[in-house]
N, C-alpha and C positions, 0 to 999 in steps of 0.2 A: 299252760301249753303253745308248742310252739304252730302257726298255721302251715297245713299241708304243702301250701304254696312255695313255703321258704326250703329250700333243698339243707340237707345236713349232712355234715362231713364230720365219720369216725372212723377214729383211729384208734388201733390195738398196739399195745406195745409188746412183741415180740422179741424172747433172747434165751440163748443156751440152757435148759435147765427149768422150762415153761410148767407146770403143769397144764396140759392142753385143752383141758376142761373147762379150767377159769378161761381159756379163750373162746374155746368151741363152741362153750353152753353159749354163753353171750352172744357169739358168732350167731347162732340157729334165730334169738329173738331179734337182732339189729339190723342184719339181713334183710326183714322182712319189713322194715321198716318203711311208709310210702315215701318216696321223694331222699334216700337215704344213701350213701355209701359208706361202705365201709373197709378199711384199708389195713394190711398188717406194716406196723413201722418197726423195723430194728437198727441196730448201730452198725453194720454191716448187709450187704446182699447176700451173702453166703449162708444157706441152707441153714439151720440147726436141730438140736432134736431135745426132745422135750424129759422131761426127768424120768418118763419110762422107755425111752427110747423110740417115739416118735418122730418121725420127722414133718419138720413143716418148710416153708418158703415166704420168709415176706414179701410183701409187693414193692415195698421201696424202702428207702437208709429214714433216718431222722433228719438228717439234713434238708431232706426233697418233702419233710410235710408243710403243706400250710398250714393257720393257723384253725386247729380243732374247733368242731362244735361240741362236739365230744370227746372225752379222754377215759382211754379203756386201759386198768395197766392191772395187769393179769399178777398171780403169784408164782411159787415154786420153788426150789429148791435153789438153781439158780439166783433169785433174788441176794442174796447174800454178795455175791459179786458184784450187781449190779448198783449196791448203796454203798459201793466205793469208786464209781466211776462218774467221775463230776461232770461228763461230758452227757451221760443220761441224764443226770441228778438237775442239772441248766436245763436240759430242753423239757422235761416234767417242770420243773417252776415253770418255763415261757409259757408250754403249752395249758396250764394249766389257768395261770394269770389271764388268758383270753379264752379259756373254753364258756362255752353255754352250763355246762355239767361235767363232773369228774366222776368218775366209777372204778372203784377199787374190788379186787375179788382177791380172798383168802390174803395170803402174804403179800401182793401190791402194796395192800395199805402200809407194809415196812419199809418200803420202796420208797411212797409218797414222805413216809416218816424222817430217812434220811435227807430227801431234797429239803428239809423243814417245812411242809406242807400240811403237817395234823397239827399243830400245837391249836390248843383252843377247840379242836375238833370234837366232838363225838362220834365215834369210828368202833367197827370189829373188824376181825380176822380171822385167821386156822383156829381152832383151838387151843392149841399146844400154844402158840405166838400170841396167846391172847393177852395174858400178864406181862409181856413187852409194849402195850400200846404208851402205858404214860412214860415208859424213858423218853420216848416224843413228843410229850404236852400233850396228846390225845386223852381225852376222854372216856374209858371203855366201855360200852354200852355191849352186856351179853345177850345180841340178840341174833336172829339169820339176815336179819335184811336193819341195816341204820340208814337213817337218811339226816342227813347238816346241812341246808338251805337248797344249793342245786348239787352237793355230794351227795352220791351212793355208796355203801361199804357193805358189801356184801361176806358172809363169815365165808367156810372153806369150801372151796371146791364146787359142787352142783349148788351152794345156795346162789352161786352166779348167776343162774337162769332166773330166779325167784327174784334177785335184785335188777337182773337186765329187764324183767318184767314188771318191774315197780318205775324202772326208768324210762321204758316203752310210756308208761301210760302219763307220765309227768310229758314228755317229748309230745307224743301224739293222742293222746287222748284213752280213755279208759278202755272204748271199745275198738281200738286198734290193738291195746295191747290185749285183751280178750280172744280175740281173731287170731291174731300170732298164737298164745296160749292152744287154742285150740289146733290151727296147722301142725303143730310142734307137738301134740298132744300128752300135751305136760299135766301129766294127771297122777303124781309117784305115789305107788303105795308099796312101802318098804317090808320086803319079807320080815326081818327083825328089826324091832325096836333098840338099837345102838349105833343110832348116828349122830348123837352129841357126846360128851362126857359126863353128861347130868341123866343119861337114861341107857348107855352101856354098862358092863358090871365092870366093879372094878377091876376084876381080872383083866379083863378087855385093855382098858385103859391103861393097867400098867405094861401090857405086850405089846401097844402099840408106841407107848414111851420109851419101852428099852429098844423095839426095833429101830425109832429115831432118833437112839440119844444122842449120839455124834453131834447131827444136827440141829436140835435142839440146844445143844449144849453150846454150837458155834454161833446160832440166832442170841443167845443170853448175851455170850461177850459181846457181841456186835452192838446188842440194845445198851450196853451198861459204856461203853465207846460214845453213844449218840447223845446219852444222858449228861454224859460227863462234857463233851462240846454243846451242847444246848443250855447246860446248868442247870437241867430239870430237880428238883427238889424233889429226894426221896425214888429214883428211875422207875424201878420196875413194881406193879401191885403185886400182892401178895397171891 
């Protein structure tokens, strides 16, 4: 736990094609941490649209960021382009190297993987991309939130809130995190038991896979490229 007298600088990566809940869910938590600031950093100062069209505005560009205490990397379909953007990957390497904590949500883990930062780390990501983690040298753990030292990985989308609360407890203490959970009234009662591929019906899983088939195929191809680049034996998990 970091004393509340010590200010915390939290930076979230913003990019075209982000899944906004990967960003805004954790923002709801981090923005309520005492003596902390949350800043959205993007490759350029231009507004972006999330994967469903929501318009978002960065606070600053990557090159304006100081060394962050907490690096937050969301995911979304736009993650594919960032995985080939060496400027972004180099920024992530530098920030992760000096941060007190690194936090990824959903396929943000794959961006960190492209930067070579997942080797030997226990990690999770969005369920359809989960088998790709070994291609980046990661140790896949099929849990909603996975903690590896000062690194926190949240699975898909809404899991970012769970991961952010876990990280909030590590940063400022459990009582602070409990209070934030109450402030945002985070007490989910999902109407259907279909939030994971393990609980959803086979028909539902198949339908979602079909609807996202092109993106899944692109992610698999990208993962094979990085497995070859990193010399990872075996590549994707089964």
